[in-house]
PyMOL Python script that loads the backbone (N, CA, C, O; Angstrom):
from pymol import cmd

cmd.read_pdbstr("""\
ATOM      1  N   MET A   1     107.642 -19.099  43.637  1.00  0.00           N
ATOM      2  CA  MET A   1     107.662 -20.449  43.114  1.00  0.00           C
ATOM      3  C   MET A   1     108.726 -21.238  43.869  1.00  0.00           C
ATOM      4  O   MET A   1     109.859 -20.783  44.029  1.00  0.00           O
ATOM      5  N   ILE A   2     108.350 -22.411  44.325  1.00  0.00           N
ATOM      6  CA  ILE A   2     109.268 -23.290  45.051  1.00  0.00           C
ATOM      7  C   ILE A   2     109.639 -24.450  44.133  1.00  0.00           C
ATOM      8  O   ILE A   2     108.775 -25.084  43.526  1.00  0.00           O
ATOM      9  N   ILE A   3     110.942 -24.714  44.044  1.00  0.00           N
ATOM     10  CA  ILE A   3     111.451 -25.773  43.173  1.00  0.00           C
ATOM     11  C   ILE A   3     112.219 -26.786  44.015  1.00  0.00           C
ATOM     12  O   ILE A   3     113.096 -26.412  44.795  1.00  0.00           O
ATOM     13  N   SER A   4     111.894 -28.058  43.862  1.00  0.00           N
ATOM     14  CA  SER A   4     112.659 -29.128  44.498  1.00  0.00           C
ATOM     15  C   SER A   4     113.431 -29.877  43.424  1.00  0.00           C
ATOM     16  O   SER A   4     112.911 -30.177  42.350  1.00  0.00           O
ATOM     17  N   VAL A   5     114.686 -30.170  43.742  1.00  0.00           N
ATOM     18  CA  VAL A   5     115.585 -30.814  42.785  1.00  0.00           C
ATOM     19  C   VAL A   5     116.151 -32.082  43.420  1.00  0.00           C
ATOM     20  O   VAL A   5     116.483 -32.100  44.605  1.00  0.00           O
ATOM     21  N   GLN A   6     116.256 -33.126  42.630  1.00  0.00           N
ATOM     22  CA  GLN A   6     116.884 -34.371  43.080  1.00  0.00           C
ATOM     23  C   GLN A   6     118.228 -34.022  43.713  1.00  0.00           C
ATOM     24  O   GLN A   6     119.007 -33.257  43.144  1.00  0.00           O
ATOM     25  N   ASP A   7     118.495 -34.576  44.879  1.00  0.00           N
ATOM     26  CA  ASP A   7     119.652 -34.184  45.694  1.00  0.00           C
ATOM     27  C   ASP A   7     120.985 -34.167  44.955  1.00  0.00           C
ATOM     28  O   ASP A   7     121.792 -33.265  45.178  1.00  0.00           O
ATOM     29  N   ASN A   8     121.235 -35.133  44.088  1.00  0.00           N
ATOM     30  CA  ASN A   8     122.551 -35.236  43.449  1.00  0.00           C
ATOM     31  C   ASN A   8     122.708 -34.356  42.205  1.00  0.00           C
ATOM     32  O   ASN A   8     123.756 -34.398  41.561  1.00  0.00           O
ATOM     33  N   LEU A   9     121.702 -33.568  41.857  1.00  0.00           N
ATOM     34  CA  LEU A   9     121.801 -32.674  40.693  1.00  0.00           C
ATOM     35  C   LEU A   9     122.321 -31.309  41.144  1.00  0.00           C
ATOM     36  O   LEU A   9     121.662 -30.281  40.985  1.00  0.00           O
ATOM     37  N   LYS A  10     123.517 -31.340  41.707  1.00  0.00           N
ATOM     38  CA  LYS A  10     124.104 -30.154  42.341  1.00  0.00           C
ATOM     39  C   LYS A  10     124.288 -28.976  41.384  1.00  0.00           C
ATOM     40  O   LYS A  10     124.059 -27.829  41.766  1.00  0.00           O
ATOM     41  N   GLU A  11     124.695 -29.247  40.157  1.00  0.00           N
ATOM     42  CA  GLU A  11     124.917 -28.162  39.194  1.00  0.00           C
ATOM     43  C   GLU A  11     123.611 -27.424  38.890  1.00  0.00           C
ATOM     44  O   GLU A  11     123.596 -26.198  38.784  1.00  0.00           O
ATOM     45  N   ILE A  12     122.536 -28.165  38.753  1.00  0.00           N
ATOM     46  CA  ILE A  12     121.233 -27.542  38.498  1.00  0.00           C
ATOM     47  C   ILE A  12     120.800 -26.736  39.717  1.00  0.00           C
ATOM     48  O   ILE A  12     120.291 -25.623  39.577  1.00  0.00           O
ATOM     49  N   ILE A  13     120.996 -27.285  40.901  1.00  0.00           N
ATOM     50  CA  ILE A  13     120.651 -26.563  42.132  1.00  0.00           C
ATOM     51  C   ILE A  13     121.398 -25.240  42.188  1.00  0.00           C
ATOM     52  O   ILE A  13     120.793 -24.197  42.437  1.00  0.00           O
ATOM     53  N   LEU A  14     122.704 -25.272  41.959  1.00  0.00           N
ATOM     54  CA  LEU A  14     123.516 -24.049  42.011  1.00  0.00           C
ATOM     55  C   LEU A  14     123.096 -23.044  40.943  1.00  0.00           C
ATOM     56  O   LEU A  14     123.008 -21.847  41.220  1.00  0.00           O
ATOM     57  N   ASN A  15     122.836 -23.518  39.723  1.00  0.00           N
ATOM     58  CA  ASN A  15     122.402 -22.621  38.644  1.00  0.00           C
ATOM     59  C   ASN A  15     121.093 -21.930  38.992  1.00  0.00           C
ATOM     60  O   ASN A  15     120.966 -20.719  38.814  1.00  0.00           O
ATOM     61  N   LEU A  16     120.123 -22.684  39.485  1.00  0.00           N
ATOM     62  CA  LEU A  16     118.825 -22.100  39.818  1.00  0.00           C
ATOM     63  C   LEU A  16     118.936 -21.124  40.987  1.00  0.00           C
ATOM     64  O   LEU A  16     118.313 -20.063  40.976  1.00  0.00           O
ATOM     65  N   GLU A  17     119.728 -21.484  41.992  1.00  0.00           N
ATOM     66  CA  GLU A  17     119.930 -20.573  43.128  1.00  0.00           C
ATOM     67  C   GLU A  17     120.579 -19.272  42.678  1.00  0.00           C
ATOM     68  O   GLU A  17     120.205 -18.195  43.143  1.00  0.00           O
ATOM     69  N   SER A  18     121.554 -19.370  41.771  1.00  0.00           N
ATOM     70  CA  SER A  18     122.240 -18.163  41.296  1.00  0.00           C
ATOM     71  C   SER A  18     121.304 -17.252  40.507  1.00  0.00           C
ATOM     72  O   SER A  18     121.554 -16.052  40.386  1.00  0.00           O
ATOM     73  N   LEU A  19     120.230 -17.821  39.974  1.00  0.00           N
ATOM     74  CA  LEU A  19     119.237 -17.034  39.236  1.00  0.00           C
ATOM     75  C   LEU A  19     118.115 -16.526  40.147  1.00  0.00           C
ATOM     76  O   LEU A  19     117.175 -15.880  39.686  1.00  0.00           O
ATOM     77  N   GLY A  20     118.224 -16.825  41.437  1.00  0.00           N
ATOM     78  CA  GLY A  20     117.269 -16.302  42.408  1.00  0.00           C
ATOM     79  C   GLY A  20     116.060 -17.174  42.698  1.00  0.00           C
ATOM     80  O   GLY A  20     115.130 -16.734  43.375  1.00  0.00           O
ATOM     81  N   TYR A  21     116.056 -18.398  42.200  1.00  0.00           N
ATOM     82  CA  TYR A  21     114.927 -19.289  42.463  1.00  0.00           C
ATOM     83  C   TYR A  21     115.001 -19.832  43.886  1.00  0.00           C
ATOM     84  O   TYR A  21     116.087 -19.980  44.446  1.00  0.00           O
ATOM     85  N   ASN A  22     113.842 -20.128  44.465  1.00  0.00           N
ATOM     86  CA  ASN A  22     113.726 -20.734  45.788  1.00  0.00           C
ATOM     87  C   ASN A  22     113.863 -22.244  45.589  1.00  0.00           C
ATOM     88  O   ASN A  22     112.906 -22.912  45.197  1.00  0.00           O
ATOM     89  N   VAL A  23     115.055 -22.778  45.861  1.00  0.00           N
ATOM     90  CA  VAL A  23     115.389 -24.162  45.514  1.00  0.00           C
ATOM     91  C   VAL A  23     115.622 -24.998  46.770  1.00  0.00           C
ATOM     92  O   VAL A  23     116.263 -24.553  47.722  1.00  0.00           O
ATOM     93  N   HIS A  24     115.091 -26.213  46.750  1.00  0.00           N
ATOM     94  CA  HIS A  24     115.278 -27.170  47.840  1.00  0.00           C
ATOM     95  C   HIS A  24     115.646 -28.521  47.251  1.00  0.00           C
ATOM     96  O   HIS A  24     115.395 -28.790  46.076  1.00  0.00           O
ATOM     97  N   LYS A  25     116.242 -29.364  48.080  1.00  0.00           N
ATOM     98  CA  LYS A  25     116.549 -30.739  47.680  1.00  0.00           C
ATOM     99  C   LYS A  25     115.351 -31.625  48.011  1.00  0.00           C
ATOM    100  O   LYS A  25     114.586 -31.325  48.928  1.00  0.00           O
ATOM    101  N   PHE A  26     115.191 -32.711  47.268  1.00  0.00           N
ATOM    102  CA  PHE A  26     114.107 -33.659  47.529  1.00  0.00           C
ATOM    103  C   PHE A  26     114.099 -34.095  48.989  1.00  0.00           C
ATOM    104  O   PHE A  26     113.036 -34.217  49.599  1.00  0.00           O
ATOM    105  N   SER A  27     115.287 -34.330  49.549  1.00  0.00           N
ATOM    106  CA  SER A  27     115.395 -34.857  50.907  1.00  0.00           C
ATOM    107  C   SER A  27     114.800 -33.927  51.958  1.00  0.00           C
ATOM    108  O   SER A  27     114.527 -34.359  53.078  1.00  0.00           O
ATOM    109  N   GLU A  28     114.595 -32.656  51.614  1.00  0.00           N
ATOM    110  CA  GLU A  28     114.006 -31.709  52.562  1.00  0.00           C
ATOM    111  C   GLU A  28     112.494 -31.886  52.685  1.00  0.00           C
ATOM    112  O   GLU A  28     111.899 -31.453  53.672  1.00  0.00           O
ATOM    113  N   GLY A  29     111.873 -32.512  51.700  1.00  0.00           N
ATOM    114  CA  GLY A  29     110.439 -32.784  51.764  1.00  0.00           C
ATOM    115  C   GLY A  29     109.544 -31.554  51.716  1.00  0.00           C
ATOM    116  O   GLY A  29     108.455 -31.560  52.289  1.00  0.00           O
ATOM    117  N   ILE A  30     109.989 -30.501  51.041  1.00  0.00           N
ATOM    118  CA  ILE A  30     109.226 -29.254  50.943  1.00  0.00           C
ATOM    119  C   ILE A  30     108.181 -29.369  49.826  1.00  0.00           C
ATOM    120  O   ILE A  30     108.543 -29.699  48.697  1.00  0.00           O
ATOM    121  N   PRO A  31     106.896 -29.106  50.105  1.00  0.00           N
ATOM    122  CA  PRO A  31     105.908 -29.070  49.014  1.00  0.00           C
ATOM    123  C   PRO A  31     106.327 -28.023  47.981  1.00  0.00           C
ATOM    124  O   PRO A  31     106.622 -26.881  48.335  1.00  0.00           O
ATOM    125  N   SER A  32     106.353 -28.409  46.717  1.00  0.00           N
ATOM    126  CA  SER A  32     106.925 -27.546  45.680  1.00  0.00           C
ATOM    127  C   SER A  32     106.025 -27.436  44.459  1.00  0.00           C
ATOM    128  O   SER A  32     105.170 -28.283  44.202  1.00  0.00           O
ATOM    129  N   ASP A  33     106.252 -26.360  43.722  1.00  0.00           N
ATOM    130  CA  ASP A  33     105.522 -26.118  42.481  1.00  0.00           C
ATOM    131  C   ASP A  33     106.147 -26.867  41.309  1.00  0.00           C
ATOM    132  O   ASP A  33     105.466 -27.218  40.345  1.00  0.00           O
ATOM    133  N   VAL A  34     107.466 -27.109  41.407  1.00  0.00           N
ATOM    134  CA  VAL A  34     108.219 -27.769  40.337  1.00  0.00           C
ATOM    135  C   VAL A  34     109.147 -28.805  40.967  1.00  0.00           C
ATOM    136  O   VAL A  34     109.797 -28.536  41.977  1.00  0.00           O
ATOM    137  N   TYR A  35     109.203 -29.990  40.363  1.00  0.00           N
ATOM    138  CA  TYR A  35     110.133 -31.040  40.783  1.00  0.00           C
ATOM    139  C   TYR A  35     111.023 -31.383  39.598  1.00  0.00           C
ATOM    140  O   TYR A  35     110.540 -31.674  38.504  1.00  0.00           O
ATOM    141  N   ILE A  36     112.339 -31.344  39.833  1.00  0.00           N
ATOM    142  CA  ILE A  36     113.314 -31.618  38.780  1.00  0.00           C
ATOM    143  C   ILE A  36     114.063 -32.898  39.141  1.00  0.00           C
ATOM    144  O   ILE A  36     114.593 -33.031  40.244  1.00  0.00           O
ATOM    145  N   TYR A  37     114.098 -33.835  38.197  1.00  0.00           N
ATOM    146  CA  TYR A  37     114.711 -35.138  38.467  1.00  0.00           C
ATOM    147  C   TYR A  37     115.317 -35.711  37.193  1.00  0.00           C
ATOM    148  O   TYR A  37     115.042 -35.240  36.089  1.00  0.00           O
ATOM    149  N   LYS A  38     116.154 -36.746  37.369  1.00  0.00           N
ATOM    150  CA  LYS A  38     116.706 -37.504  36.236  1.00  0.00           C
ATOM    151  C   LYS A  38     116.045 -38.872  36.252  1.00  0.00           C
ATOM    152  O   LYS A  38     116.229 -39.649  37.190  1.00  0.00           O
ATOM    153  N   ASP A  39     115.282 -39.160  35.222  1.00  0.00           N
ATOM    154  CA  ASP A  39     114.582 -40.437  35.142  1.00  0.00           C
ATOM    155  C   ASP A  39     115.566 -41.601  35.078  1.00  0.00           C
ATOM    156  O   ASP A  39     115.286 -42.680  35.600  1.00  0.00           O
ATOM    157  N   GLU A  40     116.725 -41.386  34.437  1.00  0.00           N
ATOM    158  CA  GLU A  40     117.738 -42.445  34.318  1.00  0.00           C
ATOM    159  C   GLU A  40     118.196 -42.924  35.691  1.00  0.00           C
ATOM    160  O   GLU A  40     118.554 -44.091  35.852  1.00  0.00           O
ATOM    161  N   GLU A  41     118.188 -42.031  36.687  1.00  0.00           N
ATOM    162  CA  GLU A  41     118.689 -42.366  38.018  1.00  0.00           C
ATOM    163  C   GLU A  41     117.572 -42.679  39.009  1.00  0.00           C
ATOM    164  O   GLU A  41     117.694 -43.597  39.820  1.00  0.00           O
ATOM    165  N   LEU A  42     116.500 -41.924  38.942  1.00  0.00           N
ATOM    166  CA  LEU A  42     115.447 -42.031  39.947  1.00  0.00           C
ATOM    167  C   LEU A  42     114.263 -42.849  39.462  1.00  0.00           C
ATOM    168  O   LEU A  42     113.747 -43.692  40.195  1.00  0.00           O
ATOM    169  N   GLY A  43     113.840 -42.612  38.259  1.00  0.00           N
ATOM    170  CA  GLY A  43     112.667 -43.291  37.718  1.00  0.00           C
ATOM    171  C   GLY A  43     111.385 -42.638  38.201  1.00  0.00           C
ATOM    172  O   GLY A  43     111.279 -42.222  39.354  1.00  0.00           O
ATOM    173  N   LEU A  44     110.432 -42.556  37.322  1.00  0.00           N
ATOM    174  CA  LEU A  44     109.169 -41.896  37.645  1.00  0.00           C
ATOM    175  C   LEU A  44     108.447 -42.593  38.787  1.00  0.00           C
ATOM    176  O   LEU A  44     107.821 -41.927  39.612  1.00  0.00           O
ATOM    177  N   SER A  45     108.519 -43.912  38.852  1.00  0.00           N
ATOM    178  CA  SER A  45     107.821 -44.631  39.919  1.00  0.00           C
ATOM    179  C   SER A  45     108.379 -44.286  41.297  1.00  0.00           C
ATOM    180  O   SER A  45     107.621 -44.237  42.265  1.00  0.00           O
ATOM    181  N   ASN A  46     109.682 -44.047  41.409  1.00  0.00           N
ATOM    182  CA  ASN A  46     110.286 -43.657  42.684  1.00  0.00           C
ATOM    183  C   ASN A  46     110.083 -42.180  42.986  1.00  0.00           C
ATOM    184  O   ASN A  46     110.185 -41.764  44.140  1.00  0.00           O
ATOM    185  N   LEU A  47     109.801 -41.395  41.976  1.00  0.00           N
ATOM    186  CA  LEU A  47     109.600 -39.962  42.161  1.00  0.00           C
ATOM    187  C   LEU A  47     108.439 -39.684  43.106  1.00  0.00           C
ATOM    188  O   LEU A  47     108.478 -38.721  43.871  1.00  0.00           O
ATOM    189  N   THR A  48     107.410 -40.517  43.057  1.00  0.00           N
ATOM    190  CA  THR A  48     106.234 -40.282  43.901  1.00  0.00           C
ATOM    191  C   THR A  48     106.566 -40.312  45.388  1.00  0.00           C
ATOM    192  O   THR A  48     105.818 -39.756  46.192  1.00  0.00           O
ATOM    193  N   ASN A  49     107.665 -40.945  45.769  1.00  0.00           N
ATOM    194  CA  ASN A  49     108.091 -40.946  47.171  1.00  0.00           C
ATOM    195  C   ASN A  49     108.573 -39.576  47.620  1.00  0.00           C
ATOM    196  O   ASN A  49     108.637 -39.314  48.821  1.00  0.00           O
ATOM    197  N   HIS A  50     108.913 -38.697  46.684  1.00  0.00           N
ATOM    198  CA  HIS A  50     109.485 -37.397  47.003  1.00  0.00           C
ATOM    199  C   HIS A  50     108.532 -36.233  46.773  1.00  0.00           C
ATOM    200  O   HIS A  50     108.760 -35.139  47.290  1.00  0.00           O
ATOM    201  N   VAL A  51     107.476 -36.449  46.013  1.00  0.00           N
ATOM    202  CA  VAL A  51     106.596 -35.348  45.607  1.00  0.00           C
ATOM    203  C   VAL A  51     105.551 -35.058  46.676  1.00  0.00           C
ATOM    204  O   VAL A  51     104.808 -35.940  47.106  1.00  0.00           O
ATOM    205  N   ARG A  52     105.517 -33.807  47.088  1.00  0.00           N
ATOM    206  CA  ARG A  52     104.482 -33.292  47.976  1.00  0.00           C
ATOM    207  C   ARG A  52     103.985 -32.009  47.330  1.00  0.00           C
ATOM    208  O   ARG A  52     104.644 -30.973  47.410  1.00  0.00           O
ATOM    209  N   THR A  53     102.843 -32.077  46.700  1.00  0.00           N
ATOM    210  CA  THR A  53     102.388 -30.957  45.880  1.00  0.00           C
ATOM    211  C   THR A  53     101.458 -30.023  46.640  1.00  0.00           C
ATOM    212  O   THR A  53     100.711 -30.450  47.520  1.00  0.00           O
ATOM    213  N   PRO A  54     101.515 -28.737  46.286  1.00  0.00           N
ATOM    214  CA  PRO A  54     100.502 -27.807  46.792  1.00  0.00           C
ATOM    215  C   PRO A  54      99.170 -28.108  46.096  1.00  0.00           C
ATOM    216  O   PRO A  54      99.131 -28.908  45.161  1.00  0.00           O
ATOM    217  N   ASN A  55      98.101 -27.486  46.535  1.00  0.00           N
ATOM    218  CA  ASN A  55      96.768 -27.755  45.971  1.00  0.00           C
ATOM    219  C   ASN A  55      96.690 -27.537  44.471  1.00  0.00           C
ATOM    220  O   ASN A  55      95.892 -28.184  43.793  1.00  0.00           O
ATOM    221  N   SER A  56      97.502 -26.640  43.947  1.00  0.00           N
ATOM    222  CA  SER A  56      97.444 -26.320  42.519  1.00  0.00           C
ATOM    223  C   SER A  56      98.180 -27.332  41.643  1.00  0.00           C
ATOM    224  O   SER A  56      98.188 -27.188  40.421  1.00  0.00           O
ATOM    225  N   GLY A  57      98.796 -28.350  42.237  1.00  0.00           N
ATOM    226  CA  GLY A  57      99.545 -29.338  41.471  1.00  0.00           C
ATOM    227  C   GLY A  57     100.994 -28.923  41.290  1.00  0.00           C
ATOM    228  O   GLY A  57     101.416 -27.882  41.793  1.00  0.00           O
ATOM    229  N   ALA A  58     101.748 -29.733  40.577  1.00  0.00           N
ATOM    230  CA  ALA A  58     103.173 -29.463  40.388  1.00  0.00           C
ATOM    231  C   ALA A  58     103.608 -29.887  38.993  1.00  0.00           C
ATOM    232  O   ALA A  58     103.040 -30.801  38.395  1.00  0.00           O
ATOM    233  N   LEU A  59     104.621 -29.207  38.495  1.00  0.00           N
ATOM    234  CA  LEU A  59     105.238 -29.541  37.216  1.00  0.00           C
ATOM    235  C   LEU A  59     106.405 -30.480  37.491  1.00  0.00           C
ATOM    236  O   LEU A  59     107.260 -30.178  38.323  1.00  0.00           O
ATOM    237  N   LEU A  60     106.449 -31.614  36.801  1.00  0.00           N
ATOM    238  CA  LEU A  60     107.553 -32.565  36.918  1.00  0.00           C
ATOM    239  C   LEU A  60     108.428 -32.416  35.690  1.00  0.00           C
ATOM    240  O   LEU A  60     107.951 -32.535  34.561  1.00  0.00           O
ATOM    241  N   ILE A  61     109.720 -32.152  35.910  1.00  0.00           N
ATOM    242  CA  ILE A  61     110.645 -31.964  34.794  1.00  0.00           C
ATOM    243  C   ILE A  61     111.723 -33.034  34.846  1.00  0.00           C
ATOM    244  O   ILE A  61     112.531 -33.072  35.774  1.00  0.00           O
ATOM    245  N   ASN A  62     111.728 -33.906  33.840  1.00  0.00           N
ATOM    246  CA  ASN A  62     112.774 -34.904  33.673  1.00  0.00           C
ATOM    247  C   ASN A  62     113.903 -34.225  32.891  1.00  0.00           C
ATOM    248  O   ASN A  62     113.711 -33.835  31.739  1.00  0.00           O
ATOM    249  N   VAL A  63     115.065 -34.085  33.507  1.00  0.00           N
ATOM    250  CA  VAL A  63     116.154 -33.331  32.877  1.00  0.00           C
ATOM    251  C   VAL A  63     117.088 -34.190  32.031  1.00  0.00           C
ATOM    252  O   VAL A  63     118.105 -33.696  31.544  1.00  0.00           O
ATOM    253  N   ASP A  64     116.757 -35.470  31.849  1.00  0.00           N
ATOM    254  CA  ASP A  64     117.571 -36.302  30.961  1.00  0.00           C
ATOM    255  C   ASP A  64     117.655 -35.627  29.592  1.00  0.00           C
ATOM    256  O   ASP A  64     116.632 -35.306  28.988  1.00  0.00           O
ATOM    257  N   ASN A  65     118.869 -35.417  29.113  1.00  0.00           N
ATOM    258  CA  ASN A  65     119.125 -34.831  27.786  1.00  0.00           C
ATOM    259  C   ASN A  65     118.545 -33.428  27.606  1.00  0.00           C
ATOM    260  O   ASN A  65     118.195 -33.044  26.490  1.00  0.00           O
ATOM    261  N   LYS A  66     118.442 -32.664  28.690  1.00  0.00           N
ATOM    262  CA  LYS A  66     117.946 -31.287  28.595  1.00  0.00           C
ATOM    263  C   LYS A  66     119.049 -30.315  29.007  1.00  0.00           C
ATOM    264  O   LYS A  66     119.797 -30.561  29.954  1.00  0.00           O
ATOM    265  N   SER A  67     119.130 -29.217  28.280  1.00  0.00           N
ATOM    266  CA  SER A  67     120.079 -28.156  28.628  1.00  0.00           C
ATOM    267  C   SER A  67     119.472 -27.296  29.731  1.00  0.00           C
ATOM    268  O   SER A  67     118.277 -27.387  30.012  1.00  0.00           O
ATOM    269  N   MET A  68     120.297 -26.465  30.351  1.00  0.00           N
ATOM    270  CA  MET A  68     119.797 -25.546  31.369  1.00  0.00           C
ATOM    271  C   MET A  68     118.773 -24.596  30.755  1.00  0.00           C
ATOM    272  O   MET A  68     117.792 -24.230  31.403  1.00  0.00           O
ATOM    273  N   LYS A  69     118.999 -24.204  29.522  1.00  0.00           N
ATOM    274  CA  LYS A  69     118.062 -23.316  28.826  1.00  0.00           C
ATOM    275  C   LYS A  69     116.689 -23.984  28.696  1.00  0.00           C
ATOM    276  O   LYS A  69     115.663 -23.339  28.910  1.00  0.00           O
ATOM    277  N   GLU A  70     116.669 -25.266  28.349  1.00  0.00           N
ATOM    278  CA  GLU A  70     115.407 -26.001  28.218  1.00  0.00           C
ATOM    279  C   GLU A  70     114.711 -26.164  29.570  1.00  0.00           C
ATOM    280  O   GLU A  70     113.486 -26.092  29.660  1.00  0.00           O
ATOM    281  N   ILE A  71     115.502 -26.383  30.609  1.00  0.00           N
ATOM    282  CA  ILE A  71     114.946 -26.512  31.962  1.00  0.00           C
ATOM    283  C   ILE A  71     114.296 -25.196  32.383  1.00  0.00           C
ATOM    284  O   ILE A  71     113.185 -25.188  32.911  1.00  0.00           O
ATOM    285  N   LEU A  72     114.991 -24.088  32.148  1.00  0.00           N
ATOM    286  CA  LEU A  72     114.443 -22.772  32.502  1.00  0.00           C
ATOM    287  C   LEU A  72     113.177 -22.469  31.709  1.00  0.00           C
ATOM    288  O   LEU A  72     112.226 -21.901  32.244  1.00  0.00           O
ATOM    289  N   TYR A  73     113.166 -22.848  30.438  1.00  0.00           N
ATOM    290  CA  TYR A  73     111.967 -22.645  29.620  1.00  0.00           C
ATOM    291  C   TYR A  73     110.787 -23.401  30.233  1.00  0.00           C
ATOM    292  O   TYR A  73     109.689 -22.857  30.352  1.00  0.00           O
ATOM    293  N   ALA A  74     111.018 -24.647  30.619  1.00  0.00           N
ATOM    294  CA  ALA A  74     109.955 -25.462  31.206  1.00  0.00           C
ATOM    295  C   ALA A  74     109.453 -24.850  32.510  1.00  0.00           C
ATOM    296  O   ALA A  74     108.247 -24.825  32.756  1.00  0.00           O
ATOM    297  N   ILE A  75     110.361 -24.360  33.343  1.00  0.00           N
ATOM    298  CA  ILE A  75     109.971 -23.735  34.610  1.00  0.00           C
ATOM    299  C   ILE A  75     109.130 -22.490  34.351  1.00  0.00           C
ATOM    300  O   ILE A  75     108.052 -22.331  34.923  1.00  0.00           O
ATOM    301  N   ASN A  76     109.620 -21.625  33.504  1.00  0.00           N
ATOM    302  CA  ASN A  76     108.971 -20.331  33.292  1.00  0.00           C
ATOM    303  C   ASN A  76     107.672 -20.413  32.507  1.00  0.00           C
ATOM    304  O   ASN A  76     106.803 -19.554  32.655  1.00  0.00           O
ATOM    305  N   ASN A  77     107.532 -21.433  31.677  1.00  0.00           N
ATOM    306  CA  ASN A  77     106.328 -21.572  30.861  1.00  0.00           C
ATOM    307  C   ASN A  77     105.430 -22.719  31.320  1.00  0.00           C
ATOM    308  O   ASN A  77     104.360 -22.947  30.755  1.00  0.00           O
ATOM    309  N   ARG A  78     105.877 -23.435  32.347  1.00  0.00           N
ATOM    310  CA  ARG A  78     105.161 -24.591  32.897  1.00  0.00           C
ATOM    311  C   ARG A  78     104.810 -25.606  31.807  1.00  0.00           C
ATOM    312  O   ARG A  78     103.732 -26.200  31.801  1.00  0.00           O
ATOM    313  N   THR A  79     105.754 -25.778  30.893  1.00  0.00           N
ATOM    314  CA  THR A  79     105.616 -26.757  29.811  1.00  0.00           C
ATOM    315  C   THR A  79     107.012 -27.127  29.327  1.00  0.00           C
ATOM    316  O   THR A  79     107.970 -26.408  29.611  1.00  0.00           O
ATOM    317  N   TYR A  80     107.145 -28.226  28.608  1.00  0.00           N
ATOM    318  CA  TYR A  80     108.454 -28.662  28.133  1.00  0.00           C
ATOM    319  C   TYR A  80     108.954 -27.895  26.927  1.00  0.00           C
ATOM    320  O   TYR A  80     110.133 -27.543  26.871  1.00  0.00           O
ATOM    321  N   SER A  81     108.091 -27.627  25.962  1.00  0.00           N
ATOM    322  CA  SER A  81     108.535 -26.960  24.739  1.00  0.00           C
ATOM    323  C   SER A  81     107.342 -26.278  24.085  1.00  0.00           C
ATOM    324  O   SER A  81     106.192 -26.569  24.415  1.00  0.00           O
ATOM    325  N   PRO A  82     107.620 -25.373  23.159  1.00  0.00           N
ATOM    326  CA  PRO A  82     106.496 -24.733  22.469  1.00  0.00           C
ATOM    327  C   PRO A  82     105.642 -25.779  21.751  1.00  0.00           C
ATOM    328  O   PRO A  82     106.158 -26.783  21.260  1.00  0.00           O
ATOM    329  N   LEU A  83     104.356 -25.538  21.696  1.00  0.00           N
ATOM    330  CA  LEU A  83     103.473 -26.481  21.008  1.00  0.00           C
ATOM    331  C   LEU A  83     103.630 -26.394  19.504  1.00  0.00           C
ATOM    332  O   LEU A  83     103.398 -27.375  18.797  1.00  0.00           O
ATOM    333  N   PHE A  84     104.028 -25.219  19.000  1.00  0.00           N
ATOM    334  CA  PHE A  84     104.173 -25.021  17.552  1.00  0.00           C
ATOM    335  C   PHE A  84     105.516 -24.428  17.241  1.00  0.00           C
ATOM    336  O   PHE A  84     105.829 -24.187  16.075  1.00  0.00           O
TER     337      PHE A  84
END
""", "prot")
cmd.dss("prot")
cmd.show_as("cartoon", "prot")
cmd.util.cbc("prot")
cmd.orient("prot")
C-alpha cells in the first residue's frame, strides 16, 4: 500500500514510516492508494491537483480533528469509522 501525505504533515509522515508504511509526500507525485491531507489548510478542491490514483481508486483521509489511532483505522479498514 502506498500512502501520500500533505508535505507539511511531518508528524504523520514520521509516525507512518515508523510503522513500516510506504509513505511519500504530495510533492513527489507518486500514484497512491491513500491520500492524507488537512482540509483546513489544503481544501478538497486543491487536493485534486495532487491526487494520482491507481486503477483501483484511492482513499482520501481528511485528518482535521483526527487522532493517529483514527487515521490508522481509516487506512487499515479503508473507511473512516465503524458503520455500527
